[in-house]
PDB file of the backbone (N, CA, C, O) and the ligand in Angstrom, with CONECT records:
HET     ZN  A 101       1
ATOM      1  N   MET A   1     223.165 -16.880 194.176  1.00  0.00           N
ATOM      2  CA  MET A   1     223.564 -17.912 195.148  1.00  0.00           C
ATOM      3  C   MET A   1     224.400 -17.274 196.256  1.00  0.00           C
ATOM      4  O   MET A   1     225.293 -16.470 195.987  1.00  0.00           O
ATOM      5  N   LYS A   2     224.106 -17.636 197.484  1.00  0.00           N
ATOM      6  CA  LYS A   2     224.875 -17.095 198.608  1.00  0.00           C
ATOM      7  C   LYS A   2     226.117 -17.958 198.828  1.00  0.00           C
ATOM      8  O   LYS A   2     226.027 -19.179 198.960  1.00  0.00           O
ATOM      9  N   HIS A   3     227.259 -17.311 198.864  1.00  0.00           N
ATOM     10  CA  HIS A   3     228.489 -18.056 199.109  1.00  0.00           C
ATOM     11  C   HIS A   3     228.867 -18.010 200.581  1.00  0.00           C
ATOM     12  O   HIS A   3     228.464 -17.113 201.321  1.00  0.00           O
ATOM     13  N   TYR A   4     229.630 -18.976 200.974  1.00  0.00           N
ATOM     14  CA  TYR A   4     230.065 -19.052 202.369  1.00  0.00           C
ATOM     15  C   TYR A   4     231.411 -18.345 202.534  1.00  0.00           C
ATOM     16  O   TYR A   4     232.201 -18.249 201.594  1.00  0.00           O
ATOM     17  N   THR A   5     231.648 -17.859 203.738  1.00  0.00           N
ATOM     18  CA  THR A   5     232.925 -17.208 204.036  1.00  0.00           C
ATOM     19  C   THR A   5     233.851 -18.222 204.700  1.00  0.00           C
ATOM     20  O   THR A   5     233.422 -19.294 205.128  1.00  0.00           O
ATOM     21  N   GLN A   6     235.112 -17.864 204.774  1.00  0.00           N
ATOM     22  CA  GLN A   6     236.093 -18.741 205.416  1.00  0.00           C
ATOM     23  C   GLN A   6     235.731 -18.958 206.882  1.00  0.00           C
ATOM     24  O   GLN A   6     235.924 -20.051 207.415  1.00  0.00           O
ATOM     25  N   GLU A   7     235.210 -17.927 207.530  1.00  0.00           N
ATOM     26  CA  GLU A   7     234.805 -18.044 208.934  1.00  0.00           C
ATOM     27  C   GLU A   7     233.715 -19.096 209.082  1.00  0.00           C
ATOM     28  O   GLU A   7     233.731 -19.894 210.019  1.00  0.00           O
ATOM     29  N   GLU A   8     232.770 -19.089 208.149  1.00  0.00           N
ATOM     30  CA  GLU A   8     231.673 -20.056 208.201  1.00  0.00           C
ATOM     31  C   GLU A   8     232.188 -21.478 207.998  1.00  0.00           C
ATOM     32  O   GLU A   8     231.700 -22.423 208.618  1.00  0.00           O
ATOM     33  N   PHE A   9     233.188 -21.616 207.116  1.00  0.00           N
ATOM     34  CA  PHE A   9     233.764 -22.946 206.904  1.00  0.00           C
ATOM     35  C   PHE A   9     234.513 -23.422 208.138  1.00  0.00           C
ATOM     36  O   PHE A   9     234.539 -24.617 208.429  1.00  0.00           O
ATOM     37  N   GLU A  10     235.120 -22.495 208.861  1.00  0.00           N
ATOM     38  CA  GLU A  10     235.798 -22.874 210.105  1.00  0.00           C
ATOM     39  C   GLU A  10     234.770 -23.432 211.095  1.00  0.00           C
ATOM     40  O   GLU A  10     235.013 -24.446 211.750  1.00  0.00           O
ATOM     41  N   LEU A  11     233.637 -22.766 211.194  1.00  0.00           N
ATOM     42  CA  LEU A  11     232.568 -23.245 212.071  1.00  0.00           C
ATOM     43  C   LEU A  11     232.113 -24.632 211.632  1.00  0.00           C
ATOM     44  O   LEU A  11     231.924 -25.533 212.450  1.00  0.00           O
ATOM     45  N   TYR A  12     231.946 -24.778 210.337  1.00  0.00           N
ATOM     46  CA  TYR A  12     231.511 -26.048 209.749  1.00  0.00           C
ATOM     47  C   TYR A  12     232.484 -27.158 210.118  1.00  0.00           C
ATOM     48  O   TYR A  12     232.090 -28.227 210.586  1.00  0.00           O
ATOM     49  N   ARG A  13     233.764 -26.878 209.896  1.00  0.00           N
ATOM     50  CA  ARG A  13     234.780 -27.891 210.141  1.00  0.00           C
ATOM     51  C   ARG A  13     234.960 -28.197 211.622  1.00  0.00           C
ATOM     52  O   ARG A  13     235.292 -29.321 211.998  1.00  0.00           O
ATOM     53  N   ASN A  14     234.735 -27.174 212.470  1.00  0.00           N
ATOM     54  CA  ASN A  14     234.900 -27.393 213.901  1.00  0.00           C
ATOM     55  C   ASN A  14     233.644 -27.972 214.544  1.00  0.00           C
ATOM     56  O   ASN A  14     233.600 -28.186 215.755  1.00  0.00           O
ATOM     57  N   GLY A  15     232.628 -28.224 213.730  1.00  0.00           N
ATOM     58  CA  GLY A  15     231.385 -28.782 214.247  1.00  0.00           C
ATOM     59  C   GLY A  15     230.581 -27.788 215.071  1.00  0.00           C
ATOM     60  O   GLY A  15     229.757 -28.180 215.897  1.00  0.00           O
ATOM     61  N   GLN A  16     230.824 -26.497 214.843  1.00  0.00           N
ATOM     62  CA  GLN A  16     230.139 -25.473 215.624  1.00  0.00           C
ATOM     63  C   GLN A  16     228.934 -24.903 214.888  1.00  0.00           C
ATOM     64  O   GLN A  16     228.291 -23.966 215.363  1.00  0.00           O
ATOM     65  N   MET A  17     228.636 -25.468 213.739  1.00  0.00           N
ATOM     66  CA  MET A  17     227.510 -25.000 212.960  1.00  0.00           C
ATOM     67  C   MET A  17     226.282 -25.834 213.311  1.00  0.00           C
ATOM     68  O   MET A  17     226.412 -27.010 213.653  1.00  0.00           O
ATOM     69  N   SER A  18     225.105 -25.245 213.232  1.00  0.00           N
ATOM     70  CA  SER A  18     223.885 -25.996 213.526  1.00  0.00           C
ATOM     71  C   SER A  18     223.712 -27.120 212.497  1.00  0.00           C
ATOM     72  O   SER A  18     224.300 -27.083 211.416  1.00  0.00           O
ATOM     73  N   VAL A  19     222.896 -28.117 212.852  1.00  0.00           N
ATOM     74  CA  VAL A  19     222.684 -29.255 211.943  1.00  0.00           C
ATOM     75  C   VAL A  19     222.141 -28.762 210.602  1.00  0.00           C
ATOM     76  O   VAL A  19     222.611 -29.174 209.542  1.00  0.00           O
ATOM     77  N   LEU A  20     221.158 -27.883 210.662  1.00  0.00           N
ATOM     78  CA  LEU A  20     220.584 -27.348 209.416  1.00  0.00           C
ATOM     79  C   LEU A  20     221.633 -26.580 208.618  1.00  0.00           C
ATOM     80  O   LEU A  20     221.692 -26.673 207.392  1.00  0.00           O
ATOM     81  N   GLY A  21     222.450 -25.827 209.328  1.00  0.00           N
ATOM     82  CA  GLY A  21     223.514 -25.063 208.679  1.00  0.00           C
ATOM     83  C   GLY A  21     224.488 -25.980 207.972  1.00  0.00           C
ATOM     84  O   GLY A  21     224.947 -25.688 206.868  1.00  0.00           O
ATOM     85  N   ARG A  22     224.802 -27.097 208.621  1.00  0.00           N
ATOM     86  CA  ARG A  22     225.755 -28.050 208.031  1.00  0.00           C
ATOM     87  C   ARG A  22     225.182 -28.701 206.782  1.00  0.00           C
ATOM     88  O   ARG A  22     225.879 -28.883 205.784  1.00  0.00           O
ATOM     89  N   ILE A  23     223.898 -29.050 206.855  1.00  0.00           N
ATOM     90  CA  ILE A  23     223.251 -29.661 205.683  1.00  0.00           C
ATOM     91  C   ILE A  23     223.278 -28.683 204.509  1.00  0.00           C
ATOM     92  O   ILE A  23     223.603 -29.057 203.382  1.00  0.00           O
ATOM     93  N   ALA A  24     222.934 -27.433 204.789  1.00  0.00           N
ATOM     94  CA  ALA A  24     222.915 -26.411 203.735  1.00  0.00           C
ATOM     95  C   ALA A  24     224.313 -26.211 203.167  1.00  0.00           C
ATOM     96  O   ALA A  24     224.492 -26.078 201.956  1.00  0.00           O
ATOM     97  N   CYS A  25     225.294 -26.193 204.052  1.00  0.00           N
ATOM     98  CA  CYS A  25     226.684 -25.985 203.637  1.00  0.00           C
ATOM     99  C   CYS A  25     227.175 -27.157 202.795  1.00  0.00           C
ATOM    100  O   CYS A  25     227.834 -26.958 201.774  1.00  0.00           O
ATOM    101  N   THR A  26     226.855 -28.373 203.217  1.00  0.00           N
ATOM    102  CA  THR A  26     227.286 -29.560 202.466  1.00  0.00           C
ATOM    103  C   THR A  26     226.697 -29.559 201.073  1.00  0.00           C
ATOM    104  O   THR A  26     227.398 -29.838 200.100  1.00  0.00           O
ATOM    105  N   SER A  27     225.406 -29.247 200.966  1.00  0.00           N
ATOM    106  CA  SER A  27     224.792 -29.273 199.637  1.00  0.00           C
ATOM    107  C   SER A  27     225.312 -28.121 198.787  1.00  0.00           C
ATOM    108  O   SER A  27     225.404 -28.238 197.565  1.00  0.00           O
ATOM    109  N   HIS A  28     225.648 -27.016 199.427  1.00  0.00           N
ATOM    110  CA  HIS A  28     226.232 -25.910 198.666  1.00  0.00           C
ATOM    111  C   HIS A  28     227.603 -26.311 198.109  1.00  0.00           C
ATOM    112  O   HIS A  28     227.931 -26.013 196.960  1.00  0.00           O
ATOM    113  N   LEU A  29     228.388 -26.985 198.938  1.00  0.00           N
ATOM    114  CA  LEU A  29     229.736 -27.398 198.506  1.00  0.00           C
ATOM    115  C   LEU A  29     229.674 -28.340 197.307  1.00  0.00           C
ATOM    116  O   LEU A  29     230.544 -28.317 196.436  1.00  0.00           O
ATOM    117  N   ARG A  30     228.623 -29.173 197.276  1.00  0.00           N
ATOM    118  CA  ARG A  30     228.492 -30.103 196.151  1.00  0.00           C
ATOM    119  C   ARG A  30     228.274 -29.366 194.838  1.00  0.00           C
ATOM    120  O   ARG A  30     228.653 -29.849 193.771  1.00  0.00           O
ATOM    121  N   GLU A  31     227.653 -28.185 194.929  1.00  0.00           N
ATOM    122  CA  GLU A  31     227.287 -27.457 193.707  1.00  0.00           C
ATOM    123  C   GLU A  31     228.230 -26.323 193.371  1.00  0.00           C
ATOM    124  O   GLU A  31     228.242 -25.830 192.243  1.00  0.00           O
ATOM    125  N   CYS A  32     229.022 -25.906 194.347  1.00  0.00           N
ATOM    126  CA  CYS A  32     229.790 -24.678 194.154  1.00  0.00           C
ATOM    127  C   CYS A  32     231.291 -24.942 194.180  1.00  0.00           C
ATOM    128  O   CYS A  32     231.864 -25.211 195.235  1.00  0.00           O
ATOM    129  N   ALA A  33     231.916 -24.865 193.020  1.00  0.00           N
ATOM    130  CA  ALA A  33     233.357 -25.112 192.904  1.00  0.00           C
ATOM    131  C   ALA A  33     234.147 -24.039 193.629  1.00  0.00           C
ATOM    132  O   ALA A  33     235.227 -24.296 194.160  1.00  0.00           O
ATOM    133  N   GLU A  34     233.597 -22.836 193.645  1.00  0.00           N
ATOM    134  CA  GLU A  34     234.280 -21.710 194.267  1.00  0.00           C
ATOM    135  C   GLU A  34     234.480 -21.926 195.771  1.00  0.00           C
ATOM    136  O   GLU A  34     235.570 -21.733 196.309  1.00  0.00           O
ATOM    137  N   CYS A  35     233.392 -22.332 196.425  1.00  0.00           N
ATOM    138  CA  CYS A  35     233.455 -22.573 197.865  1.00  0.00           C
ATOM    139  C   CYS A  35     234.257 -23.838 198.168  1.00  0.00           C
ATOM    140  O   CYS A  35     234.935 -23.926 199.192  1.00  0.00           O
ATOM    141  N   MET A  36     234.171 -24.810 197.269  1.00  0.00           N
ATOM    142  CA  MET A  36     234.932 -26.039 197.441  1.00  0.00           C
ATOM    143  C   MET A  36     236.421 -25.728 197.458  1.00  0.00           C
ATOM    144  O   MET A  36     237.189 -26.348 198.193  1.00  0.00           O
ATOM    145  N   LYS A  37     236.822 -24.752 196.631  1.00  0.00           N
ATOM    146  CA  LYS A  37     238.229 -24.358 196.578  1.00  0.00           C
ATOM    147  C   LYS A  37     238.680 -23.810 197.927  1.00  0.00           C
ATOM    148  O   LYS A  37     239.778 -24.103 198.400  1.00  0.00           O
ATOM    149  N   ILE A  38     237.806 -23.007 198.536  1.00  0.00           N
ATOM    150  CA  ILE A  38     238.137 -22.436 199.855  1.00  0.00           C
ATOM    151  C   ILE A  38     238.293 -23.568 200.866  1.00  0.00           C
ATOM    152  O   ILE A  38     239.214 -23.571 201.682  1.00  0.00           O
ATOM    153  N   MET A  39     237.373 -24.528 200.794  1.00  0.00           N
ATOM    154  CA  MET A  39     237.403 -25.665 201.706  1.00  0.00           C
ATOM    155  C   MET A  39     238.690 -26.473 201.512  1.00  0.00           C
ATOM    156  O   MET A  39     239.327 -26.878 202.484  1.00  0.00           O
ATOM    157  N   GLU A  40     239.069 -26.704 200.241  1.00  0.00           N
ATOM    158  CA  GLU A  40     240.303 -27.435 199.948  1.00  0.00           C
ATOM    159  C   GLU A  40     241.512 -26.687 200.505  1.00  0.00           C
ATOM    160  O   GLU A  40     242.446 -27.286 201.038  1.00  0.00           O
ATOM    161  N   LYS A  41     241.467 -25.370 200.367  1.00  0.00           N
ATOM    162  CA  LYS A  41     242.549 -24.525 200.862  1.00  0.00           C
ATOM    163  C   LYS A  41     242.685 -24.693 202.378  1.00  0.00           C
ATOM    164  O   LYS A  41     243.795 -24.799 202.898  1.00  0.00           O
ATOM    165  N   LEU A  42     241.559 -24.715 203.077  1.00  0.00           N
ATOM    166  CA  LEU A  42     241.582 -24.899 204.531  1.00  0.00           C
ATOM    167  C   LEU A  42     242.181 -26.255 204.882  1.00  0.00           C
ATOM    168  O   LEU A  42     242.928 -26.384 205.852  1.00  0.00           O
ATOM    169  N   LYS A  43     241.847 -27.260 204.084  1.00  0.00           N
ATOM    170  CA  LYS A  43     242.403 -28.600 204.323  1.00  0.00           C
ATOM    171  C   LYS A  43     243.910 -28.597 204.127  1.00  0.00           C
ATOM    172  O   LYS A  43     244.641 -29.245 204.876  1.00  0.00           O
ATOM    173  N   GLU A  44     244.377 -27.858 203.107  1.00  0.00           N
ATOM    174  CA  GLU A  44     245.821 -27.743 202.863  1.00  0.00           C
ATOM    175  C   GLU A  44     246.500 -27.111 204.069  1.00  0.00           C
ATOM    176  O   GLU A  44     247.561 -27.560 204.502  1.00  0.00           O
ATOM    177  N   ASP A  45     245.878 -26.060 204.610  1.00  0.00           N
ATOM    178  CA  ASP A  45     246.431 -25.400 205.792  1.00  0.00           C
ATOM    179  C   ASP A  45     246.535 -26.393 206.940  1.00  0.00           C
ATOM    180  O   ASP A  45     247.512 -26.383 207.688  1.00  0.00           O
ATOM    181  N   ASP A  46     245.527 -27.253 207.079  1.00  0.00           N
ATOM    182  CA  ASP A  46     245.550 -28.279 208.113  1.00  0.00           C
ATOM    183  C   ASP A  46     246.767 -29.173 207.967  1.00  0.00           C
ATOM    184  O   ASP A  46     247.437 -29.507 208.944  1.00  0.00           O
ATOM    185  N   LYS A  47     247.039 -29.554 206.722  1.00  0.00           N
ATOM    186  CA  LYS A  47     248.177 -30.430 206.451  1.00  0.00           C
ATOM    187  C   LYS A  47     249.474 -29.742 206.843  1.00  0.00           C
ATOM    188  O   LYS A  47     250.355 -30.353 207.448  1.00  0.00           O
ATOM    189  N   LEU A  48     249.583 -28.457 206.492  1.00  0.00           N
ATOM    190  CA  LEU A  48     250.788 -27.698 206.841  1.00  0.00           C
ATOM    191  C   LEU A  48     250.969 -27.658 208.345  1.00  0.00           C
ATOM    192  O   LEU A  48     252.069 -27.855 208.861  1.00  0.00           O
ATOM    193  N   ILE A  49     249.863 -27.398 209.045  1.00  0.00           N
ATOM    194  CA  ILE A  49     249.920 -27.319 210.509  1.00  0.00           C
ATOM    195  C   ILE A  49     250.293 -28.681 211.089  1.00  0.00           C
ATOM    196  O   ILE A  49     251.088 -28.763 212.025  1.00  0.00           O
ATOM    197  N   ALA A  50     249.720 -29.746 210.532  1.00  0.00           N
ATOM    198  CA  ALA A  50     250.029 -31.090 211.002  1.00  0.00           C
ATOM    199  C   ALA A  50     251.505 -31.407 210.777  1.00  0.00           C
ATOM    200  O   ALA A  50     252.160 -31.985 211.645  1.00  0.00           O
ATOM    201  N   ASN A  51     252.029 -31.028 209.607  1.00  0.00           N
ATOM    202  CA  ASN A  51     253.449 -31.227 209.319  1.00  0.00           C
ATOM    203  C   ASN A  51     254.325 -30.481 210.307  1.00  0.00           C
ATOM    204  O   ASN A  51     255.324 -30.996 210.808  1.00  0.00           O
ATOM    205  N   LEU A  52     253.915 -29.246 210.568  1.00  0.00           N
ATOM    206  CA  LEU A  52     254.646 -28.398 211.490  1.00  0.00           C
ATOM    207  C   LEU A  52     254.668 -29.034 212.871  1.00  0.00           C
ATOM    208  O   LEU A  52     255.706 -29.078 213.532  1.00  0.00           O
ATOM    209  N   ARG A  53     253.518 -29.524 213.297  1.00  0.00           N
ATOM    210  CA  ARG A  53     253.410 -30.149 214.618  1.00  0.00           C
ATOM    211  C   ARG A  53     254.321 -31.362 214.713  1.00  0.00           C
ATOM    212  O   ARG A  53     255.002 -31.543 215.722  1.00  0.00           O
ATOM    213  N   SER A  54     254.343 -32.206 213.665  1.00  0.00           N
ATOM    214  CA  SER A  54     255.173 -33.404 213.760  1.00  0.00           C
ATOM    215  C   SER A  54     256.650 -33.033 213.717  1.00  0.00           C
ATOM    216  O   SER A  54     257.471 -33.721 214.324  1.00  0.00           O
ATOM    217  N   SER A  55     257.015 -31.938 212.997  1.00  0.00           N
ATOM    218  CA  SER A  55     258.408 -31.492 213.005  1.00  0.00           C
ATOM    219  C   SER A  55     258.808 -31.066 214.409  1.00  0.00           C
ATOM    220  O   SER A  55     259.896 -31.389 214.888  1.00  0.00           O
ATOM    221  N   VAL A  56     257.910 -30.334 215.058  1.00  0.00           N
ATOM    222  CA  VAL A  56     258.190 -29.876 216.418  1.00  0.00           C
ATOM    223  C   VAL A  56     258.348 -31.075 217.343  1.00  0.00           C
ATOM    224  O   VAL A  56     259.215 -31.089 218.217  1.00  0.00           O
ATOM    225  N   GLN A  57     257.511 -32.069 217.142  1.00  0.00           N
ATOM    226  CA  GLN A  57     257.555 -33.274 217.979  1.00  0.00           C
ATOM    227  C   GLN A  57     258.898 -33.999 217.800  1.00  0.00           C
ATOM    228  O   GLN A  57     259.525 -34.417 218.774  1.00  0.00           O
ATOM    229  N   ILE A  58     259.324 -34.139 216.539  1.00  0.00           N
ATOM    230  CA  ILE A  58     260.602 -34.798 216.253  1.00  0.00           C
ATOM    231  C   ILE A  58     261.737 -34.020 216.922  1.00  0.00           C
ATOM    232  O   ILE A  58     262.641 -34.598 217.526  1.00  0.00           O
ATOM    233  N   TYR A  59     261.662 -32.706 216.798  1.00  0.00           N
ATOM    234  CA  TYR A  59     262.691 -31.852 217.393  1.00  0.00           C
ATOM    235  C   TYR A  59     262.748 -32.052 218.904  1.00  0.00           C
ATOM    236  O   TYR A  59     263.824 -32.151 219.492  1.00  0.00           O
ATOM    237  N   GLN A  60     261.562 -32.109 219.522  1.00  0.00           N
ATOM    238  CA  GLN A  60     261.511 -32.290 220.974  1.00  0.00           C
ATOM    239  C   GLN A  60     262.071 -33.646 221.384  1.00  0.00           C
ATOM    240  O   GLN A  60     262.781 -33.768 222.382  1.00  0.00           O
ATOM    241  N   GLU A  61     261.731 -34.676 220.582  1.00  0.00           N
ATOM    242  CA  GLU A  61     262.238 -36.012 220.890  1.00  0.00           C
ATOM    243  C   GLU A  61     263.755 -36.052 220.782  1.00  0.00           C
ATOM    244  O   GLU A  61     264.430 -36.661 221.611  1.00  0.00           O
ATOM    245  N   LEU A  62     264.295 -35.387 219.735  1.00  0.00           N
ATOM    246  CA  LEU A  62     265.741 -35.363 219.540  1.00  0.00           C
ATOM    247  C   LEU A  62     266.444 -34.627 220.673  1.00  0.00           C
ATOM    248  O   LEU A  62     267.510 -35.038 221.131  1.00  0.00           O
ATOM    249  N   SER A  63     265.832 -33.540 221.116  1.00  0.00           N
ATOM    250  CA  SER A  63     266.494 -32.719 222.129  1.00  0.00           C
ATOM    251  C   SER A  63     266.417 -33.358 223.519  1.00  0.00           C
ATOM    252  O   SER A  63     267.054 -32.882 224.458  1.00  0.00           O
ATOM    253  N   GLN A  64     265.641 -34.430 223.648  1.00  0.00           N
ATOM    254  CA  GLN A  64     265.568 -35.115 224.940  1.00  0.00           C
ATOM    255  C   GLN A  64     266.717 -36.102 225.122  1.00  0.00           C
ATOM    256  O   GLN A  64     266.962 -36.608 226.217  1.00  0.00           O
ATOM    257  N   GLU A  65     267.419 -36.363 224.009  1.00  0.00           N
ATOM    258  CA  GLU A  65     268.513 -37.353 224.079  1.00  0.00           C
ATOM    259  C   GLU A  65     269.608 -36.929 225.061  1.00  0.00           C
ATOM    260  O   GLU A  65     270.593 -37.648 225.235  1.00  0.00           O
TER     261      GLU A  65
HETATM  262 ZN    ZN A 101     229.625 -20.938 196.923  1.00  0.00          ZN2+
END
């Protein structure tokens, strides 16, 4: 079985993958726990970045006082 790389998942998530590529990737994720873990990890990173962004926003709002 061919596994996907983190770079490929970035393309997938950013919508930069072809339609056929996305279909293949989605069906692979359903069957492959290993790749799903990578995908979950990327989602966790998103959450961290989102948290970071909102902290920065709060800081900016406070410093405008
Ligand atoms: Zn895989």
